[in-house]
N, C-alpha and C positions, 0 to 999 in steps of 0.2 A: 176678100172673099175667103172663107175657110173651106177646107176640104177634109175628108176622112181618109187617112192613110190606109193602104191595103194591109191586110194581116201579114205579119212577118213570119216567114216559113222557118220552123224550128228544124234543127239538124238532127239526124238520126245517129245514135252512138255506133261506133265502129268497133268490132271485136278486137281483142288484143292480138298483136302480131306474134308469130310463133317464137321469136327470139326473146320476147318479154315473158318468160316462164317463171318469174319470181319477183317479189318486191325489191330484191337486190340482184338484178340480172348479171352483175359482174362477178358474183360469187365471192370467194375469199376464205381465208383460213378460219377466221372466227365463225363465219356462217357454217362451214363444214363441221366444225366442232359442235355448234348448236344443233345442227340437224342430227348428228350422231347421238347427242344427248337426248334429243327428242324421241328417237327410236327406242332408247333404253327406258325413258320415262313412260312411253305408251305401253311397252311390255309390262312394266311394273303395275300400271293402272289397270290394264286388262286382267292381270293375274291376281292382284291382291286388293283392288279397289273397284270391284265390279259394280257395287251400288252407286258409287260416285260417278262412274262412267254412264250408268243408266240415267241418273238424275240430270247430268249435263246434256245427254242426248235429248231428254224430254224438254229441256229449256232452250235448246238450240233453235235458231230461226234460219230460214233460207235453206240452201242445198250445199252439200259438200262435193257435188259433181265437179270434176275438174281439178280437185286438190290432188297433189302427188302422193299424199299419205293420209292415213286416218286422221280425222279432226275430232279428238276426244274432249278437248276443252279449249278456251281462247288462246292458250299459249301456242297451240298447233297452227294458228292462223298467221303467226308473225311473218313468215316468209312466203305464204301462199294466199294471203288475203285477196289478192287480185285475180286468183285463179278460180274462185268459187264465190257463192253468195252467202255462205254460212256466217252467222254472227250470234252474239248473245247481248241481251240488254245489260246495261251497266249494273243493275241490281242483281243480276244472275251471274255476273262475272266475278269469281272469287279472287281474281288478280287485278281488279280495277284499281286497287290501292297503289299499284306501280305507277299510275299516272300522276300520283302526288309526289313521287320522288323527283327532286329538281335536277334530274339527269335525263338525257334523251333515251326513251325506251328502246329505240332501235340500236343504241350503242351500249346497253347494259352489259353485254357479253364482253365487248372490248374494254369497258371500264374495269371489269373484274379480272380479266386475263392480264391486261397490261398493268392495272393498278396493284394487284397483289404481288406481281413480279417486281415492280418498282419499289413497293414497300419493303419486300424482303431484301432487295439490294441496299436500300437505305439503311435498314437496321443492321445488316451485315457490315456495311462500311462504317457505321457509327461505332461498332464494337472493335474496330481495328485499334492497335495501340498508338498512343501519342497523337502526333499531328496528322497521321494517316486518316484519322477519323473524319477529318475535314472533307474527305472525298464523298462523304454521305450527302453533301450539299448538292452534288450533281444529280443523282437519281431522285433526291427529294424535290428539286426544282422541276424535273421532268414529270414526276408524279403529280405535282400541283397543277402543272399545265394540262396534263392528261385529263384530270377531273374537270378543269376549267373549260376545256374544249368541248366536252360532252354535256355541258350545263344546259338546262331547259328552263329559262326564267319565265315567270308569268308575264303575260302581255295584256294590256287593256286595248281592246279593239274598237275603233270609232264606228258608230252605227249610222251616220248620216247617209242618205241616199246618194248615189252617183259617185261614191268614193272607190278608189282602188288603192289598197294598202300594199306595202312592200312585201314581196314573196320571200325575201331573204334579208338577213343582217348583212352589214358590210358597207362598202363605200360605193357611191354612185359614180361610175366611170364613163358611161356612154349614154347619150341621148341622140339617136339618129332617126331622121325622117326617111321612110321607105316609100317609093312611088306606088308599090302594090305588094300586098301579101295575100297569097292564095287563101289561106284559112280565114284570115280576118275579112277578106272579101273586098279589099280596096286599099287606099293609102293607109299607112300605119306608122307608128313610132316604136322604135326598139330602145328599151332601157336596159343597160347593162350594169350589173352589181358585182363587184369583186369582194370575195370573202377571204380574209387572211386566216392564218392558223389560230388567231386569237378571237375570231368572231364566233357567235353561235351559228351552227350550221343546219339548223332545222328550217325547213321550208313551210310556208303557210299560204293558204288560198288568198288571192287578192280581192275576191268578192264572192258573194253567194252565187254559185254557178253549178252547172251540170257538166260532168266529164264527158266529152264527145270522142276524143281520140288520143291514144298514146302511141309513141314511136320511140324505140330504143335503137341507138346507133353506137356500136362498139367503135373505138378509135384510139387516138394517141393520148398522151398525157403531158401536153405542153404546159408551160407556165401559164396560169390563168390571166396574167397581165399581157401576154402575147396575143395580139389581135387574131392570129391564125388559130388560136385555141378554140374560138367560138365556132370554127368551121371543121377542124380536124379532130378535136378531142371527143372522147366518149361522152355521150349526152343522152338525156331522156327528155323528149318533147311531149308536152301536154296541151291539148286543145280544149279550152273551156268555152261554154256558152252561158252568158249571164241568165239567171232565172227571171230577173225583172226586165220588162220591156225597156228598150228596144232589142233585148237579147243580143248584146254585142258579143263578138267572138274574140277571145283573148288567149294568147299563148304564153306558157311559162316553160323555159328550158333549164334543166339542171345540167351543168357542164362540169365534167371532171377537170382537175388541174394537175399540176406536177406531182403533188403528194396525194391528192384526193383521187382514189381509184374505186370508190364504192358509192354508187348512187342508189338511194333508196326512195321508192315511190309506192305507196300502198293503195293508190286509187284504182277504182273499178270503173269501166265504161258505164255510163248512164246514171251513176250515183250523183247526188246533189251534196255539195260541200259548202259549209257556211264560211263567210268572210273571216279570215284570221285563224281558221282551224289548221292544225298541223297535218300535212299529208306526206312528208318525207324528209330526207336530209341528204347532205353530201358530206362524206367523212374526210376531213382535212381540207387544206386550201382549195378554193374552187371559184366558180363563176355561176351566176344565175341571171337569166334574161327574161324580160317580159315584153311582149309585143302587143300593142293595143291599137284600136282604130283611131286614125287621125281624122276626126270629124268635127263639125261645128259644135262649140260648147266645151271642147277639151281644154283643160288647163293643167300643165305639168307643175306640180306643187313642190318638187324637190330639184336641187341643182347639182351640177357636177362637183364632186368632192365631198358632198354631204354624207354624213354617217347615217345609216338607216337601221331601223329595228323592224324585223319581220312581224307583220300583223298589226303594228301600231303606227308606223310612219306612213303618212298619206303621200303616195307617189303622184297620183293624178286625180282629177275631178272632172266629171261631166255635168255641166249645168243644163237646165232645161232650155230648149230652143223654141221660140215662137214659130209655129208653122202656119199661122194665118197669112193670107196673101191680100 
């Protein structure tokens, strides 16, 4: 005998907590320099490019309420996107070309500040007399790694229904069954991913979902391989709700590591994000966790030790369950 299930109650989005006052709540030297440059740039635009400012205001969508500074063009949203609803269509964004650069947009300042410094050291060392020029190998290697770390490769995102793709690159180091998880609303499975300093550090959405809740916890910076790091380290917790029925609740946690001290998350409560879309990154070695419902039809598709690619590696699959009695 078949029966009709009761409608599933959707969750209401929760406003951002007070300590989540930026897409990079941990701050940082590079962020401070970018904010200072932004103040200078906005002064220049208001003073000498009033027509441009007016045109960008006419094309802007949403509201700038909540932003800590004026939002004259899309560059001004880099660190405060989660504080307001302002946006521009890609066709109206004169800086959308930056998305085609194969480097993480959240790390472009670090790439330039560190990159130009390392390049100068490499050239200076190469000009030393005789065998001393070999010293140039050291900053040259570090420069190569610096650019490699901030890479942003293209990913092919699988489109089949019921799939959850990896939210991070790295190695799968944990699959733990949980008796109960409050946000998930029942038994759950926690999947832990370790990101070394050689992995891509951009995070991507595991499925098409709506952002319900974000929570930022300042903390320590233990080695990400240390089990205590998942509890004590600085982390940003994101609660998603699948857009497709049965609207499963899923958690992704960005966890800082020994070297990674800058968590970036540009999500806004109540926005819908597509599977595989970039939503943030963790700068340097770190850990990412995903917590999913342990329900009938769940199949974990990856195994301990497997190397994962964010947005393209399938971590789990939910198959349809016959509800007829």
